[in-house]
N, C-alpha and C positions, 0 to 999 in steps of 0.2 A: 176539163179534167186534165191534170198533169200527174205523171208518175215517174218513179225511179224503179230500180230492181226490187227495192224493199218497201216502198211506200206509195200509196195512191192518195191524191188530194182531190176530193170531190167537192165542188162549190155548192153553196146553199141553193143556187139556181137550179140544180138538178132536182131538188125536192120541190121547188116551186113549179117546175115543169111537170112533175108527176101529179101535183095537185091540180094543175090546169087540165091535164089529160083526163083525170078522174072526173072532173066537172064538165068536160067538153067545152071548156072556155078558150076562146082565141086570145092571143097575146094583145090584139088591138083592144078588145073589151077589157081585158085585165089592166091594161095601161090606163084606160079611162077610169076604172074603178079605183086604181091606186093614185090617180092624179099625177102620173108620170108620163114622160114621152115614150113612144114605142121603142125608140133607139135605146133609151136608158133601160127599159125592161129587157130588151134583147141582150144587152151587155150584162145585166144582172144575172140573167139565166145562164149565160155562158161563163160567168165568173170573172168578167173583165172589169167590173167595178165592185167596190166594197159594199156589202150590205150594212148600211148604217143603222143606228138605233132608231132614228125617226122612221126609216123604212120598215124596220121590224115592227113598230107599233102599227103602221098601216097594214102590214101583212096580217097582224093579229085580227084587225077589223075585217079584212077582205076574205081571208082564208080560214079564220077561226082558230088558228094555232097560236099559242101565247108568244109574246115578243121575246121572252127569255129563251124559248126554243130556237128561234131564228138567230138570236145573238150567239147562242152556244154553237150552232152550226157554222156561223161565220168565223168565230174564234178558232174552232177546231180546224177549219179549212185553211186559215191563214198560217196556223202552226205547221200543218202538214205540208202546205205549199212551200214554206221556208225550208222544211226538211227535205222535200223532193229536190228543190234547187240545190241545196247543199250536197245532197248525196250524188246528184248528177255531176256537179262540179268536182266533187271528190273522185268520182270515177274517171273523169278526164285527167285530173291531176295524178291519179294512180298510173295512168299510161305515160304521162310526162316523167314521173319519178323513175320509171324503168330506164330512162336514158342516162340517169346519173349513176356513177360508180358507188352506189349507196353502201354496199358491204365494206368497201375499202375505207370509206369515210367513217363508218360506224366503228371500225377497228381503231381509228384514231381518237374516238371518243367525242367527235363533233356532233353526232346525232345518236339517238338510242338504237341499239340493235333490234331488228325485227325482220321477219320474212314476209309479213303481210303487206301487200301493195298499198292498201289504203292508209295503213299506219306510217309507211314510208312517206307518203304524200303529206300527211299531217305534220310529221317531224320536219320535213323539208320546208314546209310553209313557215314553221316557226324559225327555222334556221335562217331562211332568207327574209324573214319579217314581211311576208306578204299574205294577203287573204286567200289567194289562189296562185298556183305555180305558172299559169299562162301569163300572168302579169310580168314575169321575168323578162319576157321579150321586149317590154316597154321600159324596163329598168336596167338594161345592159349598161355596164360602166363605160362611158365614152372615153376614147383616147387611151385605152389600156394598151400598154406596151409590154411585151413579155418575151423571155428567151426560153425556147424549148428545143430539144433535139429529137427529131422523129415526129410522127403523128399517128393518130388512130381515131376511131369513130367516137370515142368518149372524151377527146382532148378538150373540146370547148366546154363541155359540162363539168369536167374536172377543174378547168380554169375558173368557171363561174363559182363553184364551191370554194375553191382556194382563195379567190379574190374576196368573197364575202367574209370568210374567216379572218383574212388580213384586215379588212375594214373594221370588224368588230373588235379585234385585238388592239388596233390602233387607237381606239377610243380611250384607252388607259394611259396614253402618252400625254405629257405636257409639251406642247409645241409652240415655238415662236412663229411669227408670220413667215410665209414663204419668202426666201431670199436666195435667188439663183446666183447672184453675184458672190455672195458669201460661200455658196457651195463650190463655185469655181475656185475660190481662194484656198479652200481646205483640201482640195484634191491631193496636193503633195503630202499633206499631213496624213491623210488616209493611206496613201501609198506606203508611208513609213511603217504603218501598222502591219504590213505583210510579213515582217520578221517576228512579230509577237505571237504569243499563244492565244487561242480563243478566249480563255478565262481572263486574259489581260486586255485584249482589244475590244471585246464585244460591248461592254458597258460604255467605254469611251467613244466607240464608233456610234452607238445609239445617241449619245449625248450631243456629239458634234452635228449629226444630221438633224436632230431635234431642233437645234438652234437655226437650222436652215429651213425649218417648216416641214421636215420629212420624217415620217414615222417608219423606222426600219423594223420590220417584223420578220422573225424567223419562224418558219412553219415546217411541219413534217411533209415529206413527199407523198403525193397520192400515186400509188403504184399504177403504171401504165400511162401516166399523163405526159411524161417526158418534160415536165415543166421544171425550169431551174429558177426562174424569178419573174417578177412582174412589177410594173410601176404605173400609178394612175392618180388622178385627182380624186379626192373625196371631200367635198365641201371646201373649206378654207385651208386644207393642208394636202400634202402628197403622201401616199402610202407606197413604200417600197418593200416588197416581200421577197424573201429568198428561201428556197428550200434547204433543209438541213438533212440531206439523205446520206449522212456519213461521208460528206464531201472531202476531197483532197483540197489542199490549199489553192492549187492552181485553178480548179474549177470554181471554188468559192469566190476568189478575188476577180476572176474573169467575169463571172455573173454579176458581181456587185458593180464593177466599173461599166459593164455593158448597160445596166439599168440607169446608172448615174448619167451616162451619155444621153439616154432617151430624155431624161429630165433637163439636162443642160441645153440640149438642142431644141427643146420644145416639141418633141415628137408626141408627148402625151397631151398636147393641145389639139391634136388632130382627132376630131370626133370618130373617125373611122379606124383609129389605131394606127399601127405601123405597117409599112410594106417591106418588101424584100430589100430594097435599097437602104431603108432606115436601119434594118437589122444588120446589114453588111457594114454600114458606117459605124454602128455601135460595136460590132466585133472588132473592127479596125482600131477604133479609139481605145478599147479596153486593152488589147494586146500591146499597143504602143505606149500607153500610160505605164503598164507594168514593166515592159522592156522597151526602152527608147529605140526607135527604128534604126537610127544611125549606128548605135552600139550593136544591135542585133545583126545588122548587115555586115558590120566589121567582123563580128564573131563567126558568122557563116563563111566569110571569105577565107578564114584560117582552116576551115574544114576539119577541125578537131572536135569530135563529139564524144570523147572519152569521159569517164566519170570525173577525172581530175580537171579536165578543161571546163566541164559544166560547173563544177564547184568554184573554180577560179573565176569564171565569168560572173557567176552569181554574186561573188564577193565584190567584184569590180563595179557592178551596177546596183549593189546594196539591196538585193532581193533574194528570197529563198531559192535554193537550187531546185526544189520541186516545181516551182513556177517556170523556171527555165526549161526543165525537162518536159513539162507538160506542153509547152510551146513547140519544142523540137519534135515531140511525138505527134502532135496535131498536124505539123507540117511535113511529116514523113522523113525527118532527118535521123530520127532514132526510133527503133521498133518499140511497140507498146509493151513488150515483155522485158525491157532492159532498164536497169537502174531504178526500179520503182520504189526501192527502199529510200530513195531521196525524197519521195513525196510524203508529206505529212497529212495524215487523216484527221480532219477536224471533228470534234464532238461538241455540238452547240445545242444547248437546251433552250 
């Protein structure tokens, strides 16, 4: 017998056992009369083997109850057994579902809103395209490289949801085969876009990366995840996802070049993902692509961080003043509350 909180599955063998007890018949004698082995009879009574139609006909002869009675018991048992297994698995999944920031994801429209734990589990199964949520442990995206600031207990679960959404959205892209050499060639072209507005560069940027075998996906931010972007292989192409949390230009471009470095350097080939050194290298690459190191060092030596000096330097290196300011604030040369009107807030849909 198996059971869940809602259902009990009683095998036909329980009825066979009752009939034998009523008759005072031992299993050994019953096995002889049925022309079955004692082992098979024992397993039949315990519900470990299926009560087949030929066995039902023998039961009709030996115990006097019609074959369709036994067939009906077996059919009902198998149906309830499947329901018990499903309900128990759903109960396990309901516990797993609690680990995900479900309410935040529901507000984004990625899953239906509900407060019921079991419904959350069902919706998350469909979202992740799995029969049960415990399978996610076996389906982790290998080599995933991501940029985040800060950490909390739901960060990994937020990343799992975010990456799955990026995968699904990337299916709508027409992509060329992966071409890392071509990606390296177009980096200067991508940098030139930093002076453009999002409505001007977004479509072009997506097309350029598509020709390199990369699907650039813009996704809303999941509150509390600290996630800025992630990149990983998905089949024969690469997915590069960026959050669009009302980013300023400096954060957007820094995150983009950070993820592009992970792709260029082969970090996403590592099944275990990136480590601290990989992340530091990506940070260094991103800031030096945006602002060449030699030029930035020269600018710092002048020790002039006024608005006018920042604007003049941005013109000299052909990049927005907001990106220069962001770098200066990050490295503590300019307070975070100064000149923020130079930063452009991106709205990307």
